[in-house]
C-alpha positions, 0 to 999 in steps of 0.5 A, a space after each residue: 189420365 193423360 191427353 191421349 188416353 182421354 182422346 181414346 176414352 172418348 173414341 171408345 165411348 163413341 164407338 160403343 154407342 154405335 154398337 158396331 163391332 167394326 167401329 170399336 175395332 177401328 177405335 182401338 187399332 194400334 192401342 196398346 193393351 195396357 192403355 186399353 185396360 186403363 180406359 176400361 177401368 173408367 168405363 161404366 159397367 155397361 160400357 165394359 161389358 159391351 166393349 169386351 163383347 164387341 172387340 175381336 177375340 184377340 184384342 179382347 184377350 189381350 185386354 183381359 190379360 191386362 186387367 187387374 184382379 178386381 177388374 178381371 173377376 168383374 169382367 169374368 162374371 159378365 161373360 158367358 163360358 163360350 166367350 171365356 173359351 174364345 178368349 182363353 184360346 187366344 192367350 198364351 198358357 200362362 196368361 190363360 191360367 191366370 184368368 182361369 184362376 179366378 173361376 171355380 174348378 167347375 167353371 174352369 173345366 166347362 171353359 177348358 172343354 172348349 179349348 184345343 186339347 194340347 192348349 188345355 193340358 198346358 193350362 191345367 198343369 199350370 193351375 196345379 201350381 200355387 200362383 206365387 211359386 215359379 210353376 205358377 208364373 212360368 210359361 211352358 212354351 220354349 224351344 226344347 230339343 234333344 242334345 243330338 239336334 243340330 244347330 240348323 234344327 234349332 234355328 228352325 225351331 227358334 223361327 217357328 217359336 218366335 212367331 208367338 213368343 220371344 225366344 232367349 235361349 234354346 234348352 237341351 234335354 236328355 231322353 227323359 226330358 231332363 235339362 242338360 244345357 242351355 244355348 244362347 241365341 248367339 251361338 246359333 249364329 256363330 257356329 256351323 249349322 251341322 254341329 250338335 247342340 251338345 257341342 256348344 251347350 253351356 251347363 244349365 247351372 242356373 235353374 229354379 224348381 217349380 215349387 220355389 217362391 216367386 220372390 226367390 226367382 226374381 232374386 235369382 234373375 236380378 242377381 245373375 242378370 239373365 233374360 230368362 231362367 229354366 224351371 224344372 221339377 224335382 226330377 230335373 225335368 224341364 217344364 217351363 221358363 220364366 222371362 224378365 217381363 214375368 219378373 217385372 210383374 212379381 217385383 211389383 207385386 212383392 213390393 206392394 205386399 211388403 208396403 201393405 204389410 208395413 202399413 198394417 193391411 194386405 194387398 188382398 183388400 184391393 182385390 175385393 170390392 166388398 167394404 166389409 172384407 176390406 175393413 175386416 182385413 184392417 181390423 185384424 191388425 188394428 185390434 192386435 195393436 189395441 191389445 198391445 196398447 192395452 198392455 202398455 196401459 197395464 204396464 203404467 198402472 203397475 208402475 203407479 204404486 212404485 212412485 210418489 203421486 207428483 213424480 208419477 204425474 210428471 213422468 206420465 207427461 213424457 210417455 208419449 214421447 217415449 212410445 213415439 221416439 222408440 217406435 219411429 227408431 225401430 221402424 227405421 231400422 226394421 224397414 232397412 233390414 226387411 228391404 235387405 232381406 227382400 233382395 235374397 243376398 246371402 250377406 243380408 240373411 246374417 243377423 250379425 252383419 245387421 247388428 254390426 252396422 245398426 248398433 254403432 248408429 244406435 249408440 250415437 242416436 240414443 244418447 243424442 235423442 236422450 240429451 234432447 229429451 232431458 233438455 225438453 224436460 229440464 225446460 218444461 218442468 219449471 214451466 209446469 211448476 209455475 202453473 201446477 203446484 202438483 209437481 212443485 216438489 220434483 227436482 228438475 235435474 232428477 226428472 231431466 236425468 230420468 227422462 234423458 237416460 229413459 229415452 236412451 234406454 228406450 231407443 236402444 231397446 227398440 232398436 235392438 228388438 227391430 234388428 232381431 224380429 225381421 230375422 226371427 220372422 224369416 226363420 220361422 217362415 213369416 214374411 219379415 215385412 210384418 216386422 215393420 207393421 203396427 204389431 211390432 211398432 206396438 211391441 216397441 212402445 211396450 218395451 220403451 215404456 217399461 224401460 222408461 219406468 224402470 229408469 225412473 224408479 232407479 233415479 227418482 225414487 
């Protein structure tokens, strides 16, 4: 925490100790809600509860909207329905829906009964959409006018809306409420005020459906570099908009999700204070990896009878090397492909494009790594024979060749698998980020060990 935030923390704690609402309000005056939320995170449970109760309703609402999921859940548990209603009343519909999403259906209804009807209806509508869809992150507050409205009427509506919301575009609709056009604000300044909006509106070619995944929405805004994007239902009726600041949160969320998957866990564990729940999330991945490791051990056992004892012992020395190198090589490729798929570009979805790029790289890396492994085996075997008679009958060049070729094949096989799996996962509707997780890394180990022993059988028999 920076020095300014340390000072803010001291001021807040001093004000809370006095238990005077005016003093608390003065302590947080002109403080950004994000900074106040950071201070909230280091307060004790009693201090947190007192802070929310002593803050003015508007400031408390802004603070609640900035809290992460875990802190939000804990804060709501301490608040009564009347206080939550006061907070929800001060929040825009989309932020209010995010807060109420942490409550049960019964609790939501109890809170909404204390909120003005129009505001409650907007929040209830947003709560019907999944939180990771366009409908779940949109706001219904926007400037929506009939096509026949004049520019003067649009300017007046923009002025009214701008008091509470940032306005980027004016949207025109037909009699059924279907989106027909978009008017950038600069056009309202440049054109005559008596012109109808239909004369200057641009076709609404860029829209998203309420059911679209939030990652798709983020990719659309990033690709077309727009400040906001309209959201329509299946009938083309305009129901809301998503702004660039909403997408920044989505981008962070999606990036975090991919990182957690690649580490073999889930973002959900940070949203739950229970160590048991967090341990269960991690164990699901680790036990799957344990099963994969058992498969690798079984494969080694099956190859045991195919080799002389001395040869088998010597080959076992290099099994960890095969698994580690193949797994890491595959992880590099799958991470690059997963990141490419996350952008949503059409070109990135073509498996052939990834093969065309990665295969030449693999064809360079595999033999080089194989040659390095053969060199290590060639140097290591004589040392082993010097200290251990069990490997003295093995020819150095044969083992070095088996290890080198086996390493080349292992890296090639793991690389091809890493190129394919993210695309396959995407086709069946599974997050491709899982392709960079421990499960697929373990699968690469199995492939590498199998190819290594098959190569050994061909050379050392």
